C-alpha positions in Angstrom: 18.1 20.8 35.8 18.9 21.7 32.3 22.3 22.4 31.0 20.8 25.2 28.8 19.3 26.8 31.8 18.7 30.5 30.6 19.3 33.5 32.7 16.4 34.6 34.9 15.0 31.0 35.0 13.3 30.3 38.3 12.5 26.7 39.4 9.4 25.8 41.6 8.6 22.5 43.0 5.8 21.9 45.0 6.4 19.7 47.8 2.6 20.0 49.4 -0.6 21.5 48.3 -2.9 23.1 51.0 -5.5 20.7 50.9 -3.0 17.8 50.5 -2.8 15.3 53.4 0.6 15.0 55.0 1.2 11.4 54.2 4.2 9.2 53.2 4.6 10.6 49.8 4.7 14.1 51.0 7.5 13.0 53.6 9.5 11.3 50.9 9.1 14.6 48.9 10.2 16.7 52.1 13.3 14.2 52.5 14.6 14.6 48.8 14.6 18.6 48.8 18.1 19.6 48.2 19.8 23.0 47.2 19.8 24.0 43.5 21.8 26.5 41.7 21.0 30.3 43.1 18.8 31.9 45.5 16.4 34.2 43.6 14.2 35.1 46.7 12.2 38.1 45.5 10.2 36.1 42.8 9.7 33.1 45.1 8.3 35.2 47.8 5.7 36.9 45.5 4.6 33.5 44.0 4.0 32.2 47.6 2.3 35.5 48.9 -0.1 35.1 45.9 -0.7 31.7 46.9 -1.2 32.3 50.6 -3.5 35.5 49.8 -6.1 33.3 48.4 -5.9 30.9 51.5 -8.7 31.3 54.2 -6.8 31.3 57.3 -6.7 33.4 60.7 -2.8 33.1 60.7 -0.7 33.0 57.4 2.9 32.2 57.9 5.6 32.4 55.1 8.8 30.7 56.6 11.9 30.9 54.0 14.4 28.3 54.7 17.6 29.6 53.0 21.3 28.6 52.5 22.4 32.2 51.9 21.7 35.7 50.7 19.7 36.6 47.5 21.9 35.7 44.5 21.5 34.8 40.5 23.9 34.8 37.7 22.3 37.9 36.0 23.1 40.9 38.5 20.5 39.8 41.1 23.1 39.8 43.8 24.2 42.3 46.4 22.1 45.4 46.9 19.9 44.6 44.0 18.8 41.0 45.4 18.5 42.2 48.8 16.4 45.1 48.0 13.9 43.3 45.8 13.6 40.5 48.6 12.7 43.2 51.2 10.2 44.8 48.9 8.4 41.5 48.3 8.6 40.8 52.1 6.9 44.3 52.7 4.2 43.4 49.8 3.4 39.9 51.9 3.1 41.9 55.4 0.9 44.5 53.6 -1.2 41.4 52.9 -1.3 40.2 56.5 1.3 37.4 56.0 3.8 37.1 58.7 7.3 36.4 57.2 10.2 34.8 58.9 13.5 33.3 57.6 15.5 30.4 58.9 19.2 30.1 57.4 22.4 28.2 57.9 24.5 31.2 56.6 26.5 32.4 59.4 26.9 35.6 57.8 23.0 36.4 57.7 23.4 38.9 60.4 25.0 41.2 57.9 21.7 41.3 55.8 18.7 39.5 57.5 17.8 42.2 59.9 17.5 44.7 57.0 15.5 42.3 54.9 13.2 40.7 57.4 13.4 42.9 60.7 15.6 42.3 63.9 13.2 39.6 65.3 11.9 37.7 62.2 14.9 35.5 61.3 17.1 33.1 63.0 20.4 31.6 61.9 21.2 28.1 62.7 24.1 25.6 62.7 22.3 22.2 63.4 19.5 21.1 61.3 18.2 18.8 64.0 17.1 22.4 65.5 15.0 23.1 62.8 11.5 21.5 64.2 12.0 23.4 67.7 12.6 26.4 65.9 9.7 26.3 63.8 7.6 25.4 66.5 9.0 28.7 68.5 8.1 31.0 65.7 4.6 29.7 65.1 4.1 30.2 69.1 5.6 33.6 68.6 3.1 34.9 66.0 0.0 33.5 67.3 0.6 34.5 70.7 
């Protein structure tokens, strides 16, 4: 992180490429994921939608792991952040990408149904439930 971070900067860290093997190196990167600054979801969802749209697959699934509602320092909060995120999710679905959100935000029921739809999100309070939740999501979408 740079102390001179400008407004509107979005950081992207690739954990695993589609073609990369799931090996020890990837597992270490996953274990080192940590929260950073803000949650500017719309631009991230659009970037990942672009990447997924180029992949040949029967089912495309974009799961957002989040600690809270869309937020940033430059006015990307409240209604604006929520509306931008919702629009990005609509764009992804238009391209045939299934979207789902898993969050630890206990207030997620206030905004997630509006952004993701009534059944496309889960609020979890225990991280150890995450693998089961991801499996459940995949089964639901591919059934």
